[in-house]
C-alpha positions in Angstrom: 117.1 50.7 126.6 114.1 49.0 128.7 111.9 50.9 131.0 114.3 50.1 134.4 117.2 51.3 132.5 115.8 54.3 131.3 114.7 55.5 134.9 118.0 54.6 136.5 119.7 56.9 134.0 117.8 59.8 134.3 117.5 62.9 136.1 115.1 64.8 137.9 115.1 68.3 137.7 113.6 70.4 140.8 112.2 73.5 139.6 110.8 74.5 143.0 107.8 76.6 143.6 109.0 79.9 141.5 111.3 80.1 138.3 111.4 83.6 138.5 115.0 84.7 139.7 113.8 87.4 142.1 111.3 85.2 143.7 113.9 82.6 144.2 116.3 84.6 146.1 113.3 85.7 148.3 112.6 81.7 148.9 115.9 81.0 149.3 116.4 83.5 152.4 113.0 82.5 153.7 113.5 78.7 153.5 117.2 79.1 155.3 115.8 81.3 158.1 113.0 78.4 158.5 115.6 75.8 158.4 117.7 77.1 160.8 114.8 78.0 163.5 114.3 74.5 162.9 117.1 72.9 163.7 118.0 75.2 166.6 114.5 74.8 167.7 114.4 71.2 167.9 118.2 70.5 168.9 117.3 73.0 172.0 114.2 70.9 172.8 116.6 67.6 172.9 119.5 69.0 174.4 117.2 70.1 177.0 115.6 66.9 177.7 119.1 64.9 177.8 120.5 67.3 180.1 117.7 67.8 182.9 116.9 64.9 184.9 113.4 66.2 185.7 112.1 65.6 182.1 113.6 62.0 182.1 109.9 61.0 181.9 108.1 59.1 179.0 106.1 62.3 177.7 109.6 64.0 177.3 111.1 60.8 176.1 108.9 60.9 173.2 108.9 64.7 172.5 112.8 64.3 172.2 112.1 61.7 169.9 110.0 63.8 168.1 112.3 66.5 167.9 114.8 64.3 166.4 112.3 62.7 163.7 111.7 66.6 162.6 115.4 67.5 162.7 116.3 64.7 160.7 112.9 65.4 158.5 113.7 68.9 157.3 117.6 67.7 156.7 116.6 65.5 154.3 114.8 67.9 152.1 115.8 71.8 152.4 119.6 71.6 152.4 119.0 70.4 148.8 116.3 72.9 147.8 118.4 75.3 149.3 121.1 74.3 146.9 118.6 74.3 144.0 117.3 78.0 144.8 120.9 79.2 145.0 122.3 77.7 141.8 121.5 77.1 138.4 121.9 73.2 139.1 118.5 71.9 139.5 119.2 68.4 138.5 118.8 65.4 141.1 119.7 61.8 140.2 116.9 58.9 140.0 119.1 57.2 143.0 119.3 60.6 144.9 115.3 61.1 144.4 114.7 57.9 145.4 117.3 58.4 148.7 115.0 61.7 149.6 111.8 60.0 148.8 112.6 57.1 151.0 113.4 59.3 154.2 110.5 61.7 153.3 108.0 58.7 153.4 109.6 57.4 156.4 109.5 59.9 158.7 106.2 61.3 157.9 104.8 57.9 159.1 107.5 57.7 162.1 106.0 61.5 163.2 102.6 60.0 162.9 103.3 56.8 165.1 105.3 58.6 167.7 102.4 61.4 167.8 99.8 58.4 168.5 102.5 56.8 171.3 102.3 60.2 173.1 98.2 60.2 172.8 98.4 56.7 174.8 100.9 58.6 176.9 98.6 61.3 178.0 95.2 58.9 178.3 97.3 56.5 180.7 98.4 59.9 182.7 95.0 61.0 182.9 92.9 58.1 182.8 94.8 55.7 184.8 97.5 58.2 187.2 97.8 55.2 189.7 99.0 52.9 187.3 101.2 55.4 185.3 104.6 54.7 186.2 103.8 51.0 185.8 101.8 51.2 182.4 104.8 53.2 181.1 107.7 51.7 182.3 110.8 52.3 180.4 111.1 48.9 178.7 107.6 49.4 177.1 108.3 53.1 176.0 111.8 51.6 174.4 109.6 48.6 173.0 106.7 51.3 171.5 109.4 53.3 169.8 111.1 50.6 168.3 108.1 49.3 166.9 107.6 52.7 165.5 110.9 52.5 163.7 110.2 49.3 162.3 106.9 50.2 160.7 108.1 53.4 159.2 111.2 52.2 157.8 109.2 48.7 156.1 106.2 52.0 154.9 109.2 53.7 153.1 110.8 50.8 152.1 107.7 49.4 150.3 106.9 52.6 148.4 110.6 53.2 147.4 110.9 49.8 146.2 107.6 49.9 144.2 108.9 52.8 142.9 111.7 51.5 141.1 109.1 49.3 139.3 108.0 52.5 137.4 109.2 54.2 134.3 109.8 57.6 133.5 109.8 58.6 130.0 108.9 62.3 128.6 109.5 65.3 131.0 111.1 64.9 134.3 110.2 68.3 135.2 109.3 68.4 139.4 107.8 71.8 140.0 108.2 70.8 143.9 110.7 71.3 145.9 111.7 67.8 146.5 111.0 64.3 145.1 107.4 64.2 146.4 105.6 60.4 146.2 102.0 61.8 144.0 104.6 64.4 142.0 106.5 61.1 140.9 103.6 58.5 140.3 102.0 61.7 137.6 105.4 62.0 135.9 105.3 57.8 135.4 104.3 56.6 131.9 103.9 53.1 133.3 100.8 51.3 134.7 100.8 52.8 138.5 97.7 50.8 139.5 99.7 48.9 142.0 101.4 51.5 143.5 98.2 53.5 143.8 96.2 50.8 145.4 99.7 49.9 147.8 99.7 53.6 148.8 96.0 53.5 149.9 96.1 50.5 151.7 99.2 51.1 153.8 98.2 54.6 154.3 95.2 53.4 156.0 97.5 51.1 158.3 99.5 54.1 159.1 97.8 56.8 159.4 94.1 56.3 159.6 94.4 53.9 162.4 96.7 55.7 164.4 94.4 58.8 164.2 91.3 56.7 165.1 93.4 55.5 168.0 94.2 59.3 169.0 90.8 60.3 168.5 89.4 57.3 171.0 92.2 58.4 173.4 91.1 61.8 173.7 87.5 61.1 174.2 88.3 59.2 177.0 90.6 61.6 178.0 87.7 64.6 177.9 85.5 62.2 179.5 88.1 61.7 182.5 88.9 65.4 182.8 85.2 66.7 183.1 84.6 64.3 186.2 87.1 66.1 188.0 85.6 68.5 190.3 88.3 71.0 190.9 88.3 73.9 188.2 92.5 74.0 188.5 92.7 70.2 188.4 90.9 70.3 185.1 92.9 73.4 183.7 96.3 71.6 184.6 94.8 67.8 183.0 94.0 69.7 179.9 97.1 72.0 179.4 99.2 68.6 179.4 97.5 68.0 176.6 97.1 71.3 174.6 100.2 71.2 173.1 100.1 67.6 172.0 96.7 68.2 170.2 97.8 71.5 168.4 100.5 69.3 167.0 98.3 66.5 165.9 96.2 69.1 164.3 98.5 71.1 162.6 100.1 67.7 161.3 97.0 66.1 160.2 95.3 69.5 158.8 98.3 69.6 156.1 98.5 66.4 155.4 95.1 65.8 154.6 95.4 68.7 152.2 97.9 66.9 150.3 97.1 63.0 150.2 92.8 63.1 150.7 92.2 63.5 147.2 92.4 61.7 143.7 95.9 61.1 142.3 94.6 62.6 139.0 93.6 66.1 141.1 97.2 66.2 142.3 98.8 69.4 141.0 101.0 72.6 141.6 98.8 74.3 143.8 99.3 71.7 146.3 102.8 72.5 146.6 101.9 75.2 149.3 100.3 72.4 151.4 103.5 70.3 151.1 105.5 73.0 152.1 103.6 73.4 155.1 103.5 69.9 156.5 107.5 69.4 155.6 108.6 72.7 156.6 106.0 74.7 159.0 105.3 71.5 161.2 108.5 71.0 162.1 109.7 74.4 162.8 106.4 75.1 164.7 106.7 72.0 166.9 109.5 73.2 169.1 107.3 76.9 169.7 104.1 74.7 170.4 105.7 72.7 173.1 107.4 74.8 174.9 105.2 78.2 175.1 103.0 77.1 177.5 105.0 74.3 179.3 106.6 75.2 182.4 108.7 72.3 182.9 110.3 72.7 179.8 110.9 77.1 180.3 112.7 75.3 183.2 114.9 73.0 181.4 115.7 75.2 178.6 116.1 78.2 181.2 119.0 75.6 183.0 120.4 74.6 180.0 121.2 78.2 179.1 122.7 79.2 182.4 124.9 76.1 182.8 127.2 77.8 180.2 127.3 81.3 181.8 127.7 79.7 185.3 130.9 77.5 183.9 132.2 80.8 182.8 132.2 83.0 185.9 
């Protein structure tokens, strides 16, 4: 049997974070609660933005798409993880593992690109307010979002197709909650130099360039805010960026903990960081964007009041 057929006919075992039954029960209820909070939170953000015409602006357009990405992201990983925690069948097929990997890689890239576009939106709003309506036209917003989707799809396809060239022999136990890129590469018994090189090259393009763009945008934003004479206007300008900065910090902080290290040092201890960016970050985003946002507070209030008013 050749390497390719061997891989295609094999299964991986998603052992998760712990194999102790008592701990698995605790983890099941913890992740189920986090999943439900994430789904409800992101769904409410999307519904509030779609239903309220006051929020039909570029900033909230991209926020709704970020929430949709987070919703899709957790649905790709957590339900399978919950099944693995609840049952004795922890197997995932080779094809199922690749599908999970593809969506995981693509959606992480999409999250990152949307955050970069949102930084550009804040830069235009604060540094070029008189040109905001024309600079962030609906046509440009749709074009930017389409570009984000195309790049993330190509990024995911590239790494998933390269993974099909990898041969797996020996242990196929994954001490993780889902099929993750570094974990699969560590299980390989064939040459993965090409995979590793492409991972670094494309990662720099998809993640480091947008990060550099966001840093430059916020340097200019801070300079523009410091030139505002009124303290209240300074606070208002900064508050429109605070939520985005918090999400970017959380996203990149957890991502760097996992991926800014050599492949040979990647180990089980990184599962906690992976849970942070794969589960905690999508759950926290709706709270970060809604806690200090008066427009979002108002939209959510109107969203909840509408069904009550219809009943009365």
